[in-house]
C-alpha atoms as an extended CHARMM CRD file, in Angstrom:
* protein
*
       157  EXT
         1         1  MET       CA             24.9620000000      -12.5380000000       13.1750000000  PROA      1               0.0000000000
         2         2  ARG       CA             21.0580000000      -11.8160000000       13.7400000000  PROA      2               0.0000000000
         3         3  ALA       CA             19.8340000000       -8.1040000000       13.4090000000  PROA      3               0.0000000000
         4         4  SER       CA             16.4010000000       -6.7740000000       14.3850000000  PROA      4               0.0000000000
         5         5  VAL       CA             15.3470000000       -3.7490000000       12.0050000000  PROA      5               0.0000000000
         6         6  PHE       CA             12.5670000000       -1.7230000000       13.3370000000  PROA      6               0.0000000000
         7         7  LEU       CA             10.6530000000       -0.0540000000       10.4770000000  PROA      7               0.0000000000
         8         8  ASN       CA              8.0360000000        2.8190000000       10.8580000000  PROA      8               0.0000000000
         9         9  GLY       CA              4.8410000000        0.9910000000       10.3560000000  PROA      9               0.0000000000
        10        10  SER       CA              2.2300000000        0.3130000000       12.9350000000  PROA      10              0.0000000000
        11        11  PRO       CA              3.6690000000       -0.5890000000       16.4190000000  PROA      11              0.0000000000
        12        12  ASP       CA              3.8150000000       -4.2200000000       17.1030000000  PROA      12              0.0000000000
        13        13  PRO       CA              3.1810000000       -5.3440000000       20.9980000000  PROA      13              0.0000000000
        14        14  LEU       CA              6.1080000000       -4.4470000000       23.1390000000  PROA      14              0.0000000000
        15        15  ASP       CA              6.4740000000       -7.7660000000       24.6870000000  PROA      15              0.0000000000
        16        16  LEU       CA              7.3980000000       -9.1850000000       21.0360000000  PROA      16              0.0000000000
        17        17  LEU       CA              9.5150000000       -6.1540000000       20.2870000000  PROA      17              0.0000000000
        18        18  ARG       CA             11.5940000000       -6.8310000000       23.3110000000  PROA      18              0.0000000000
        19        19  ARG       CA             11.6120000000      -10.7350000000       22.9850000000  PROA      19              0.0000000000
        20        20  VAL       CA             12.6900000000      -10.4650000000       19.1550000000  PROA      20              0.0000000000
        21        21  ALA       CA             15.2330000000       -7.6070000000       19.8240000000  PROA      21              0.0000000000
        22        22  ALA       CA             16.7690000000       -9.5110000000       22.6880000000  PROA      22              0.0000000000
        23        23  ARG       CA             18.0960000000      -12.1550000000       20.4180000000  PROA      23              0.0000000000
        24        24  ALA       CA             19.6320000000       -9.7300000000       18.1290000000  PROA      24              0.0000000000
        25        25  ASP       CA             23.3730000000       -8.9700000000       17.9900000000  PROA      25              0.0000000000
        26        26  LEU       CA             22.5050000000       -5.5860000000       16.1410000000  PROA      26              0.0000000000
        27        27  VAL       CA             19.5600000000       -3.2750000000       16.3170000000  PROA      27              0.0000000000
        28        28  VAL       CA             18.9640000000       -0.9290000000       13.2190000000  PROA      28              0.0000000000
        29        29  ALA       CA             16.0000000000        1.4500000000       13.0590000000  PROA      29              0.0000000000
        30        30  ALA       CA             15.0430000000        2.9810000000        9.8940000000  PROA      30              0.0000000000
        31        31  ASP       CA             14.0770000000        6.4790000000       10.5860000000  PROA      31              0.0000000000
        32        32  GLY       CA             10.9340000000        6.6380000000       12.4890000000  PROA      32              0.0000000000
        33        33  GLY       CA             11.2740000000        2.9990000000       13.5420000000  PROA      33              0.0000000000
        34        34  ALA       CA             13.6450000000        4.3310000000       16.2520000000  PROA      34              0.0000000000
        35        35  LEU       CA             10.6850000000        5.7510000000       18.1270000000  PROA      35              0.0000000000
        36        36  HSD       CA              8.9350000000        2.1550000000       18.2150000000  PROA      36              0.0000000000
        37        37  ALA       CA             12.2330000000        1.0290000000       19.6750000000  PROA      37              0.0000000000
        38        38  LEU       CA             12.3950000000        3.3590000000       22.1150000000  PROA      38              0.0000000000
        39        39  SER       CA              8.9900000000        2.7680000000       23.1810000000  PROA      39              0.0000000000
        40        40  ALA       CA             10.0260000000       -0.6890000000       24.0150000000  PROA      40              0.0000000000
        41        41  GLY       CA             13.1840000000        0.5870000000       25.9080000000  PROA      41              0.0000000000
        42        42  ILE       CA             15.4680000000       -0.4460000000       23.3300000000  PROA      42              0.0000000000
        43        43  VAL       CA             18.0210000000        1.9190000000       21.9620000000  PROA      43              0.0000000000
        44        44  PRO       CA             19.0070000000        1.0730000000       18.5100000000  PROA      44              0.0000000000
        45        45  ASP       CA             22.6610000000        0.5360000000       17.5730000000  PROA      45              0.0000000000
        46        46  LEU       CA             22.0750000000        2.5960000000       14.4650000000  PROA      46              0.0000000000
        47        47  VAL       CA             19.5260000000        4.7720000000       13.0640000000  PROA      47              0.0000000000
        48        48  VAL       CA             19.4060000000        4.9610000000        8.9940000000  PROA      48              0.0000000000
        49        49  GLY       CA             17.3080000000        7.2090000000        6.8450000000  PROA      49              0.0000000000
        50        50  ASP       CA             16.5600000000       10.8520000000        5.8250000000  PROA      50              0.0000000000
        51        51  MET       CA             15.0450000000       11.4720000000        9.5620000000  PROA      51              0.0000000000
        52        52  ASP       CA             11.7580000000       12.8400000000        8.0670000000  PROA      52              0.0000000000
        53        53  SER       CA              9.8180000000       10.7150000000       10.2100000000  PROA      53              0.0000000000
        54        54  LEU       CA             11.9810000000       10.8930000000       13.3400000000  PROA      54              0.0000000000
        55        55  GLY       CA             11.8980000000       14.7150000000       13.1160000000  PROA      55              0.0000000000
        56        56  GLU       CA             14.1760000000       17.1370000000       15.1430000000  PROA      56              0.0000000000
        57        57  GLU       CA             12.8760000000       16.2450000000       18.5680000000  PROA      57              0.0000000000
        58        58  GLY       CA             13.2340000000       12.6490000000       17.9540000000  PROA      58              0.0000000000
        59        59  THR       CA             16.5940000000       12.8370000000       16.3230000000  PROA      59              0.0000000000
        60        60  ARG       CA             17.8720000000       14.8720000000       19.3940000000  PROA      60              0.0000000000
        61        61  ARG       CA             16.2970000000       12.0790000000       21.6940000000  PROA      61              0.0000000000
        62        62  VAL       CA             18.0030000000        9.3020000000       19.8360000000  PROA      62              0.0000000000
        63        63  GLU       CA             21.4090000000       11.1080000000       19.7510000000  PROA      63              0.0000000000
        64        64  GLY       CA             21.1210000000       12.0180000000       23.4900000000  PROA      64              0.0000000000
        65        65  LEU       CA             20.8200000000        8.2400000000       23.9530000000  PROA      65              0.0000000000
        66        66  GLY       CA             24.3280000000        7.7870000000       22.0340000000  PROA      66              0.0000000000
        67        67  ALA       CA             22.4820000000        6.0430000000       18.8980000000  PROA      67              0.0000000000
        68        68  PRO       CA             24.5760000000        6.8440000000       15.8940000000  PROA      68              0.0000000000
        69        69  LEU       CA             22.7440000000        8.3070000000       12.6930000000  PROA      69              0.0000000000
        70        70  GLU       CA             23.4860000000        7.5350000000        9.3710000000  PROA      70              0.0000000000
        71        71  ARG       CA             21.6360000000       10.3330000000        7.2410000000  PROA      71              0.0000000000
        72        72  HSD       CA             20.4380000000       10.1790000000        3.8600000000  PROA      72              0.0000000000
        73        73  PRO       CA             19.0120000000       12.8950000000        1.4590000000  PROA      73              0.0000000000
        74        74  ALA       CA             15.2710000000       12.8570000000        1.3920000000  PROA      74              0.0000000000
        75        75  ARG       CA             15.4850000000       12.4200000000       -2.3520000000  PROA      75              0.0000000000
        76        76  LYS       CA             16.8650000000        8.8550000000       -2.9910000000  PROA      76              0.0000000000
        77        77  ASP       CA             16.2080000000        5.8790000000       -4.8360000000  PROA      77              0.0000000000
        78        78  LYS       CA             15.7070000000        3.4690000000       -1.8130000000  PROA      78              0.0000000000
        79        79  MET       CA             13.2370000000        3.5260000000        1.0140000000  PROA      79              0.0000000000
        80        80  ASP       CA             14.5930000000        3.9050000000        4.5400000000  PROA      80              0.0000000000
        81        81  GLY       CA             13.8610000000        0.2930000000        5.1750000000  PROA      81              0.0000000000
        82        82  HSD       CA             16.1430000000       -0.8250000000        2.2010000000  PROA      82              0.0000000000
        83        83  LEU       CA             18.9300000000        1.4890000000        3.5890000000  PROA      83              0.0000000000
        84        84  ALA       CA             18.6180000000       -0.1760000000        7.1670000000  PROA      84              0.0000000000
        85        85  LEU       CA             18.5990000000       -3.6390000000        5.5300000000  PROA      85              0.0000000000
        86        86  LEU       CA             21.8690000000       -2.6510000000        3.4600000000  PROA      86              0.0000000000
        87        87  ALA       CA             23.3990000000       -1.1410000000        6.8350000000  PROA      87              0.0000000000
        88        88  ALA       CA             22.5880000000       -4.4340000000        8.6550000000  PROA      88              0.0000000000
        89        89  ARG       CA             24.2270000000       -6.4530000000        5.8910000000  PROA      89              0.0000000000
        90        90  GLU       CA             27.3880000000       -4.2630000000        5.9470000000  PROA      90              0.0000000000
        91        91  ARG       CA             27.5980000000       -4.9870000000        9.4910000000  PROA      91              0.0000000000
        92        92  GLY       CA             27.4780000000       -8.7230000000        9.0180000000  PROA      92              0.0000000000
        93        93  ALA       CA             23.9250000000       -9.5200000000        9.4840000000  PROA      93              0.0000000000
        94        94  ALA       CA             22.9780000000      -13.0150000000        7.9170000000  PROA      94              0.0000000000
        95        95  ASP       CA             19.5860000000      -13.1920000000        9.7460000000  PROA      95              0.0000000000
        96        96  LEU       CA             17.3490000000      -10.3490000000        9.9150000000  PROA      96              0.0000000000
        97        97  ASP       CA             13.9600000000       -9.7360000000       11.6480000000  PROA      97              0.0000000000
        98        98  LEU       CA             11.7020000000       -6.8620000000       10.5140000000  PROA      98              0.0000000000
        99        99  LEU       CA              9.6530000000       -5.0470000000       13.2280000000  PROA      99              0.0000000000
       100       100  CYS       CA              6.9810000000       -2.5660000000       12.9020000000  PROA      100             0.0000000000
       101       101  ALA       CA              6.8020000000       -3.5380000000        9.2630000000  PROA      101             0.0000000000
       102       102  THR       CA              3.0910000000       -3.5420000000        8.5420000000  PROA      102             0.0000000000
       103       103  GLY       CA              0.5400000000       -0.7670000000        8.4530000000  PROA      103             0.0000000000
       104       104  GLY       CA              1.5830000000        2.9120000000        8.0980000000  PROA      104             0.0000000000
       105       105  ARG       CA              1.9850000000        3.8710000000        4.5450000000  PROA      105             0.0000000000
       106       106  THR       CA              0.3780000000        1.9130000000        1.7980000000  PROA      106             0.0000000000
       107       107  ASP       CA              3.6280000000        1.8090000000       -0.4740000000  PROA      107             0.0000000000
       108       108  ALA       CA              5.8350000000        0.6910000000        2.5340000000  PROA      108             0.0000000000
       109       109  VAL       CA              3.4650000000       -2.2180000000        2.9430000000  PROA      109             0.0000000000
       110       110  PHE       CA              3.6120000000       -3.1140000000       -0.9330000000  PROA      110             0.0000000000
       111       111  ALA       CA              7.3780000000       -2.9100000000       -0.5760000000  PROA      111             0.0000000000
       112       112  LEU       CA              7.6280000000       -5.5810000000        1.8870000000  PROA      112             0.0000000000
       113       113  PRO       CA              7.7190000000       -8.4700000000       -0.3400000000  PROA      113             0.0000000000
       114       114  HSD       CA             10.4440000000       -6.8000000000       -2.4830000000  PROA      114             0.0000000000
       115       115  LEU       CA             12.4350000000       -6.0480000000        0.7500000000  PROA      115             0.0000000000
       116       116  LEU       CA             12.2470000000       -9.6300000000        1.8560000000  PROA      116             0.0000000000
       117       117  LEU       CA             13.2600000000      -10.7720000000       -1.6870000000  PROA      117             0.0000000000
       118       118  ALA       CA             16.0320000000       -8.4620000000       -1.8140000000  PROA      118             0.0000000000
       119       119  ALA       CA             17.4360000000       -9.6480000000        1.5950000000  PROA      119             0.0000000000
       120       120  GLU       CA             17.1040000000      -13.3490000000        0.3720000000  PROA      120             0.0000000000
       121       121  ARG       CA             19.0340000000      -12.3870000000       -2.7540000000  PROA      121             0.0000000000
       122       122  MET       CA             21.7860000000      -10.8890000000       -0.6150000000  PROA      122             0.0000000000
       123       123  GLY       CA             22.1490000000      -14.0510000000        1.3940000000  PROA      123             0.0000000000
       124       124  ILE       CA             20.2970000000      -12.8000000000        4.3090000000  PROA      124             0.0000000000
       125       125  ARG       CA             17.0920000000      -14.6710000000        5.7590000000  PROA      125             0.0000000000
       126       126  ALA       CA             14.7250000000      -11.9240000000        6.5130000000  PROA      126             0.0000000000
       127       127  THR       CA             11.4120000000      -12.3090000000        8.4330000000  PROA      127             0.0000000000
       128       128  VAL       CA              8.7250000000       -9.8940000000        9.0640000000  PROA      128             0.0000000000
       129       129  VAL       CA              7.7660000000      -10.5430000000       12.6250000000  PROA      129             0.0000000000
       130       130  ALA       CA              4.5580000000       -9.2190000000       13.9180000000  PROA      130             0.0000000000
       131       131  GLY       CA              1.5280000000       -9.6210000000       16.2800000000  PROA      131             0.0000000000
       132       132  TRP       CA             -0.1660000000      -11.6330000000       13.7210000000  PROA      132             0.0000000000
       133       133  GLY       CA              2.5590000000      -14.0490000000       12.6680000000  PROA      133             0.0000000000
       134       134  GLU       CA              5.5210000000      -14.2180000000       10.3250000000  PROA      134             0.0000000000
       135       135  MET       CA              6.1450000000      -13.5320000000        6.7390000000  PROA      135             0.0000000000
       136       136  PHE       CA              9.1130000000      -14.5820000000        4.7770000000  PROA      136             0.0000000000
       137       137  VAL       CA             10.2010000000      -15.5260000000        1.0410000000  PROA      137             0.0000000000
       138       138  VAL       CA             11.1150000000      -18.9890000000        0.0700000000  PROA      138             0.0000000000
       139       139  GLU       CA             13.2450000000      -19.2010000000       -2.9430000000  PROA      139             0.0000000000
       140       140  ASP       CA             14.7520000000      -22.7990000000       -2.2050000000  PROA      140             0.0000000000
       141       141  ASP       CA             14.2520000000      -25.4540000000        0.2020000000  PROA      141             0.0000000000
       142       142  SER       CA             16.1180000000      -23.7150000000        2.9220000000  PROA      142             0.0000000000
       143       143  ARG       CA             13.1610000000      -22.6730000000        5.0050000000  PROA      143             0.0000000000
       144       144  ALA       CA             10.8600000000      -25.0680000000        6.7440000000  PROA      144             0.0000000000
       145       145  VAL       CA              7.1530000000      -24.0020000000        8.3430000000  PROA      145             0.0000000000
       146       146  TRP       CA              6.4080000000      -25.7180000000       11.5980000000  PROA      146             0.0000000000
       147       147  GLY       CA              2.8890000000      -25.5440000000       13.1240000000  PROA      147             0.0000000000
       148       148  ARG       CA             -0.0080000000      -27.4790000000       14.6190000000  PROA      148             0.0000000000
       149       149  PRO       CA             -2.8940000000      -28.9680000000       12.9640000000  PROA      149             0.0000000000
       150       150  GLY       CA             -5.4930000000      -26.1940000000       12.3370000000  PROA      150             0.0000000000
       151       151  GLU       CA             -3.0520000000      -23.5350000000       12.0810000000  PROA      151             0.0000000000
       152       152  SER       CA             -3.1210000000      -21.3390000000        8.8370000000  PROA      152             0.0000000000
       153       153  VAL       CA             -0.2730000000      -21.2400000000        6.3670000000  PROA      153             0.0000000000
       154       154  SER       CA             -0.8390000000      -19.1370000000        3.3520000000  PROA      154             0.0000000000
       155       155  VAL       CA              1.4660000000      -19.5350000000        0.1100000000  PROA      155             0.0000000000
       156       156  PHE       CA              1.8650000000      -17.3050000000       -2.6650000000  PROA      156             0.0000000000
       157       157  PRO       CA              3.6020000000      -18.6850000000       -5.9110000000  PROA      157             0.0000000000
């Protein structure tokens, strides 16, 4: 099963969000990522987090549209994005696209490689999909990079 997870980073282009979410069987939003989903006309199947970024008004809006909330305490050991990843895994996700993942809080951006690695180690093929390209972890030979001559590819060992 493929899932799209909306994080609360900088918004990606609306057409990209719609295109990627359209191929998903499950759409999960991590807290304020629900607002990015709604801005693209997408109602998440689940919103996960402490709802601090979503706020009271956003929470009422999401609930009014029928999206269930999985509330977590503000003091916790995992970021909302990690909780969304776990929720997607619990619902059977094997492939996961992370949207609106870059920009925003610096700690959240630095957490991305760790989130991708955690997903990979859970058996989930996770990819950050953004307007500038894609980012994913390669731990074995199960991934291939396709492109055209002259396109850029960066590899970090």
